[in-house]
C-alpha positions in Angstrom: 21.1 12.8 0.5 19.0 14.2 -1.9 19.1 16.9 -4.1 16.7 19.1 -6.5 17.0 19.9 -10.0 14.5 21.4 -13.1 12.8 18.1 -14.8 10.5 18.6 -17.3 7.1 17.3 -16.7 6.3 18.7 -12.9 7.0 22.2 -11.8 7.0 24.3 -8.1 4.9 26.7 -7.6 6.3 30.2 -6.4 9.3 31.7 -6.9 11.4 31.0 -3.8 12.9 27.5 -1.7 10.0 26.8 0.2 8.0 26.3 -3.7 5.5 23.4 -3.8 6.4 20.5 -5.9 3.6 19.4 -8.9 4.6 15.9 -10.2 2.7 14.4 -12.9 -0.9 13.4 -12.4 -4.0 12.4 -15.1 -6.1 15.1 -16.1 -9.3 14.4 -15.0 -12.3 13.9 -17.8 -13.9 17.0 -17.8 -16.9 15.3 -19.8 -18.3 11.8 -19.5 -18.2 9.5 -22.3 -19.1 5.6 -21.7 -16.7 4.2 -24.1 -13.9 6.4 -23.4 -14.5 5.4 -19.5 -13.7 1.8 -20.6 -10.8 2.2 -22.9 -9.1 4.5 -20.3 -10.0 2.5 -17.3 -8.5 -0.9 -18.7 -5.0 1.0 -19.5 -5.0 3.2 -16.4 -7.9 3.2 -13.4 -7.7 6.4 -12.2 -7.2 8.2 -16.0 -10.9 7.1 -16.7 -11.8 8.9 -13.3 -13.6 12.4 -13.9 -14.0 15.2 -12.2 -16.8 14.6 -10.3 -14.9 12.3 -8.4 -12.6 14.9 -7.4 -15.1 17.1 -6.7 -18.5 16.1 -5.9 -19.6 13.5 -3.3 -20.8 10.4 -5.0 -20.8 9.3 -8.9 -22.2 6.6 -11.3 -20.6 6.0 -14.7 -23.2 6.2 -17.2 -24.0 2.6 -18.4 -26.1 -0.3 -16.9 -24.4 -2.2 -13.3 -22.1 0.0 -12.8 -20.8 0.3 -9.4 -21.4 3.9 -7.3 -18.2 5.8 -6.4 -18.5 7.2 -2.7 -16.2 10.1 -2.0 -18.0 12.0 0.9 -16.6 11.1 4.3 -19.8 10.8 5.9 -21.2 8.4 3.4 -17.7 6.2 3.6 -17.9 6.1 7.3 -21.6 5.1 7.2 -20.9 2.0 4.9 -17.6 1.2 6.3 -17.7 1.0 9.9 -21.8 2.1 10.6 -23.3 -0.7 8.4 -19.9 -3.1 7.8 -22.1 -6.3 7.7 -24.4 -4.9 4.7 -20.8 -4.1 2.8 -18.7 -6.8 1.9 -16.6 -7.7 -0.1 -18.3 -10.1 -2.2 -17.9 -13.0 -4.7 -16.0 -11.1 -7.2 -13.6 -10.3 -4.4 -13.6 -13.9 -3.2 -13.1 -15.4 -6.7 -10.1 -13.6 -7.4 -8.2 -13.8 -4.6 -9.2 -17.2 -3.4 -6.6 -18.9 -5.1 -4.0 -16.9 -3.2 -5.2 -15.9 0.5 -7.4 -19.3 0.5 -9.5 -18.9 4.1 -7.1 -16.4 5.6 -7.8 -13.1 6.3 -7.9 -10.8 3.1 -10.7 -13.4 2.0 -12.4 -14.1 4.9 -15.7 -13.5 5.9 -18.2 -13.0 8.8 -17.2 -14.8 11.9 -14.4 -16.5 10.1 -12.8 -13.4 9.6 -13.7 -11.9 13.0 -11.9 -15.0 15.2 -8.7 -14.7 12.4 -8.3 -10.9 12.8 -8.6 -11.4 16.7 -5.9 -13.8 16.8 -3.3 -12.1 14.8 -3.6 -8.1 16.1 -1.6 -9.0 19.0 1.4 -9.8 16.3 1.2 -6.7 14.8 0.7 -3.8 17.8 3.1 -1.2 17.1 5.8 -1.7 19.5 6.7 -5.2 18.5 7.3 -3.8 14.7 9.7 -1.3 16.5 11.6 -4.2 17.7 11.5 -5.6 14.1 13.2 -2.1 13.2 16.9 -3.6 13.2 16.2 -5.7 10.7 14.7 -3.6 8.6 17.4 -1.3 8.8 19.6 -4.5 7.4 17.4 -4.4 4.4 17.8 -0.8 3.4 22.2 -1.1 4.4 22.1 -3.6 2.2 21.0 -1.8 -0.9 23.7 0.8 -0.1 26.5 -1.2 -0.3 24.9 -2.3 -3.7 24.4 0.4 -5.1 28.1 2.0 -4.3 29.8 -0.7 -6.8 26.7 -0.2 -9.2 26.6 0.9 -12.6 24.7 4.5 -12.5 22.0 5.1 -13.0 19.5 2.9 -10.9 15.7 2.0 -11.5 15.6 3.4 -7.6 11.5 1.0 -8.2 13.3 -2.0 -8.8 15.4 -1.3 -6.0 12.8 -0.5 -3.4 10.7 -3.7 -4.5 14.7 -5.6 -3.4 14.9 -3.5 -0.1 10.7 -4.5 0.6 11.4 -7.7 -0.5 14.5 -8.5 1.8 12.5 -7.5 4.6 10.0 -9.8 4.1 12.6 -12.1 3.9 13.8 -11.5 7.1 11.4 -10.5 9.2 7.9 -12.8 7.9 9.8 -15.7 6.2 12.4 -15.9 8.8 15.4 -15.0 6.8 14.7 -16.8 3.7 16.2 -20.1 4.2 13.1 -21.7 2.4 13.0 -19.4 -0.7 14.9 -18.7 -3.6 15.5 -14.6 -3.4 15.4 -14.1 -6.9 12.8 -16.8 -7.9 10.6 -16.0 -5.3 10.6 -12.3 -6.2 9.8 -12.8 -9.5 6.8 -15.1 -8.2 4.8 -13.1 -6.5 5.5 -10.2 -9.1 4.1 -12.5 -11.5 1.5 -13.2 -9.0 0.1 -9.9 -8.7 -0.1 -8.5 -12.4 -2.4 -11.6 -12.9 -4.3 -10.7 -10.1 -5.1 -7.2 -11.2 -5.9 -8.0 -14.5 -8.4 -10.5 -13.7 -9.8 -7.9 -10.9 -10.3 -5.1 -13.6 -11.5 -7.9 -16.3 -14.0 -9.4 -14.2 -15.3 -5.9 -12.9 -17.5 -5.3 -15.9 -19.7 -8.1 -14.4 -22.4 -8.1 -11.7 -21.4 -9.3 -8.8 -23.9 -12.2 -8.4 -22.3 -13.3 -11.9 -19.1 -15.0 -9.9 -21.2 -16.7 -7.4 -19.8 -20.5 -6.8 -17.0 -19.7 -9.5 -13.7 -20.3 -8.2 -10.3 -19.3 -10.1 -7.2 -22.2 -10.3 -4.5 -21.0 -8.0 -1.6 -19.8 -10.3 1.5 -21.5 -10.7 3.0 -18.7 -9.1 0.3 -19.3 -6.4 1.1 -22.9 -5.8 4.9 -22.8 -6.1 4.5 -20.4 -3.1 2.2 -22.0 -1.1 4.3 -25.2 -1.5 7.3 -23.2 0.5 5.4 -21.7 2.9 4.4 -24.9 4.0 7.9 -26.4 4.0 8.9 -23.2 6.3 6.5 -23.8 8.6 6.3 -27.1 9.1 10.3 -26.6 9.1 9.9 -23.7 12.1 7.1 -25.5 14.1 10.4 -27.8 15.1 12.6 -24.7 15.6 13.8 -22.5 18.5 11.9 -18.9 18.4 13.9 -16.5 16.5 11.6 -13.5 17.6 10.2 -12.7 13.7 6.5 -12.1 12.8 6.6 -16.6 12.0 6.9 -16.7 15.8 3.9 -14.3 16.4 1.7 -16.0 14.6 2.6 -19.6 15.3 1.9 -18.6 18.9 -1.4 -16.5 18.0 -4.7 -17.5 19.6 -8.2 -16.0 19.5 -8.3 -14.1 23.0 -12.1 -15.3 23.5 -11.9 -18.6 22.6 -8.2 -19.8 22.5 -8.2 -21.3 19.1 -5.0 -21.1 17.9 -4.3 -20.9 14.1 -3.6 -24.6 11.5 -1.1 -24.8 9.5 -3.5 -24.4 6.4 -4.0 -20.7 8.3 -1.1 -20.2 9.1 -0.3 -20.5 5.2 -2.9 -18.5 4.4 -2.6 -15.3 6.4 1.6 -15.7 5.9 1.2 -15.4 1.7 -1.7 -12.6 2.2 0.9 -10.5 4.2 4.0 -11.8 2.1 1.9 -10.6 -1.2 0.4 -7.1 -0.2 2.6 -6.2 2.1 5.9 -6.6 -0.3 4.1 -4.6 -3.2 2.4 -1.2 -1.2 5.9 -0.7 0.7 8.0 -1.0 -2.3 5.9 1.3 -4.4 5.7 3.8 -1.2 9.4 3.6 -0.4 10.1 4.5 -4.6 8.1 7.7 -4.7 8.7 8.9 -1.4 12.3 8.8 -2.7 11.8 10.3 -5.9 9.5 12.8 -4.0 12.0 14.1 -1.8 14.9 14.2 -4.4 12.8 16.5 -7.1 12.1 19.0 -4.0 15.2 20.6 -2.1 13.7 21.9 0.8 12.4 18.4 1.6 15.6 16.4 0.9 17.3 19.2 3.3 14.6 18.8 5.8 14.9 14.7 5.8 18.8 14.4 5.9 18.8 16.7 8.7 16.8 15.5 11.1 17.7 12.1 10.3 21.4 13.0 11.7 20.1 15.0 14.3 17.9 12.2 15.6 20.3 9.2 15.4 23.7 11.5 16.0 24.9 10.4 13.1 24.4 6.5 13.7 22.6 3.7 12.2 18.7 3.4 13.0 17.4 2.5 15.9 14.0 1.1 18.0 14.6 4.4 20.0 14.8 6.8 17.2 11.4 6.3 16.0 9.6 8.9 17.7 12.2 11.3 16.9 11.8 11.0 13.4 8.9 13.0 12.6 9.4 14.7 9.3 10.2 11.7 8.0 7.0 10.4 9.1 5.2 13.1 7.4 7.0 12.6 4.0 6.1 9.0 4.2 2.1 10.4 4.9 1.9 12.9 2.5 3.3 10.1 -0.2 0.6 7.8 1.1 -1.9 10.6 -0.1 -0.9 11.2 -2.6 -0.1 7.6 -4.4 -2.6 5.3 -2.2 -1.1 1.9 -3.4 -4.9 0.9 -2.1 -6.4 3.4 -4.4 -9.8 2.1 -4.6 -12.0 -0.1 -2.5 -14.6 -2.1 -3.3 -17.8 -3.6 -1.0 -21.3 -5.5 -2.3 -23.7 -4.1 -0.2 -25.8 -7.3 0.5 -29.6 -5.4 1.5 -31.1 -2.7 0.9 -29.5 0.0 3.1 -29.7 3.7 3.5 -26.1 5.4 3.2 -26.0 8.8 4.9 -29.5 9.5 3.1 -28.5 7.3 -0.4 -30.7 4.3 -1.0 -27.9 1.4 -1.8 -29.9 -1.5 -3.5 -28.6 -5.2 -2.8 -25.7 -6.6 -5.0 -25.1 -3.0 -6.0 -20.9 -2.5 -5.8 -19.7 0.2 -3.8 -16.4 1.8 -4.9 -14.3 4.0 -2.4 -11.9 6.2 -4.9 -8.9 6.5 -2.5 -6.8 8.2 -4.6 -9.6 10.8 -5.5 -10.4 11.4 -1.7 -6.9 12.2 -1.3 -6.9 14.3 -4.3 -10.1 16.0 -3.3 -10.5 19.8 -4.5 -13.4 20.5 -1.1 -11.2 19.1 1.3 -7.9 19.3 0.8 -5.6 22.5 0.0 -3.7 22.2 -3.2 -4.3 18.7 -3.2 -1.9 17.9 -6.2 1.2 19.4 -4.3 3.6 17.4 -2.5 3.6 19.1 1.2 4.6 16.7 4.0 3.7 20.1 6.0 0.0 19.1 5.7 1.2 16.3 8.5 3.0 18.6 10.8 2.7 19.6 14.6 0.0 21.5 14.6 -2.2 21.0 12.0 -5.8 19.7 11.8 -5.7 15.5 11.8 -7.7 14.4 8.6 -10.6 12.5 8.9 -9.9 8.9 9.0 -12.6 8.7 5.9 -10.9 11.2 4.3 -7.3 10.1 4.8 -7.1 6.4 4.2 -4.1 4.3 3.1 -5.0 1.5 5.0 -8.2 1.3 4.5 -10.7 2.1 7.2 -13.4 0.4 9.6 -13.1 -2.8 11.4 -10.8 -4.1 8.3 -8.7 -1.5 8.5 -4.9 -2.9 7.5 -3.4 -5.1 10.3 -0.2 -4.5 9.1 -0.1 -0.2 9.2 2.4 -0.2 11.9 4.6 -2.9 10.1 5.0 -0.6 6.9 4.9 2.7 9.1 7.8 1.2 10.8 9.3 0.2 7.3 9.1 2.6 5.5 10.2 5.1 8.0 13.4 3.3 8.5 14.1 2.5 5.2 13.8 6.1 4.2 15.7 7.5 6.8 18.6 4.8 6.3 18.9 5.9 2.8 18.9 9.8 2.6 21.1 9.5 5.3 24.1 8.2 3.9 23.4 8.8 -0.1 22.7 11.7 -3.1 19.1 10.8 -5.1 19.2 12.6 -7.9 15.9 12.3 -10.1 16.8 11.9 -14.3 12.7 11.9 -15.2 8.9 12.6 -13.7 7.1 9.4 -13.9 3.7 9.6 -14.5 1.2 7.0 -12.6 -0.2 4.3 -13.7 -2.8 1.9 -11.1 -2.2 -1.8 -11.7 -1.9 -3.6 -8.3 -0.9 -0.3 -6.4 0.3 3.1 -7.9 3.1 2.5 -9.5 6.0 4.9 -11.8 5.4 4.6 -15.3 9.1 3.8 -16.9 10.4 2.9 -12.9 12.3 6.2 -11.1 15.8 6.3 -12.8 17.9 8.2 -10.3 21.6 8.7 -10.1 23.0 7.7 -6.6 25.7 9.1 -4.9 27.9 8.6 -2.0 29.8 11.5 -0.1 
């Protein structure tokens, strides 16, 4: 169960129990001063964005070589779908991502990307993900067992990181026999922090400046690659276990029958590990805090889980019935999208919804601003899961895009939603969460709570 309370730093509007929660957020710049934008961007990118991004259709910072920001759904659809071949990740993306992701889906482009996507897609069907729900629930139950005897309060941001990693171990890394949990989780965190620092540092240079340059793999990435290589070799000779590793070992391109060799399998597993762990961890943490800070949501969540599960464990058959639980996750992803901005580079002069984009221009889609746009959302900074409730209009897929859009929409979206719904339902059914602070969002590899999420966890 979760409880609300008066915490400095956020507000609830209105005077009744259905008042909406307005969590802390950066105030968009009213004026546009280049030195201020650059300084803020290195500390917290979303704090450097001006009102123009939250109110207009496009914006370009006032300095040479600056990227074009798009917040018009029609323009985003044109760039991400209609002209997807003209807007690629580019040389900066490859320079930063290649040391860990190698030639896998995250870094690949063109025909190489297409065949891998076709081969891997069947492994991530929603029905396959539902079958993994018991493994996901086990990780949340293990956290509850730890918390019963732990000193209070707890940093729930750190705890959800461990839950997400335990889920990765059991569903992607086959139980983790080849991995030391604490050491591997530390390697993942260190590598992701270094990755974001490099990306922000290099963003000031035009994309062509990165052509042909390859970063050396970070020590953490090299160790992770070696661990995954050992696991793949062992699994090739072992009996199937019905996890994601087995699904990918059997993956082939339906058009050509081409399978993934061990190198590509390693690169793609690392991509799922590194991306999937961080995004799920921060989203689950934010969801617990938002619900705990808003008493009406806490009550509705617990009531739904009790009704749907009958007081028992969350099973695959319960997923469809956990509708409000899913709405809480969807609204959390709107307020704090882990992929808070998407980057592409124009490869040739192109018309995008009436705008001329020259070859070499970098475009940024500021998903965080898009999700809080004053022209598209009612009370956009409020936490309101009922936006996604029955009878409500479905947001344009190029307005609400927590998992990206177009051909390269996140392959693991169904995995992430299943994981998050199962974990949130399992946790709120058993424990009561009381938030002790109102965290401020800081954008790094994802949007994290500055100072963590200190909460008191109690059991009936």
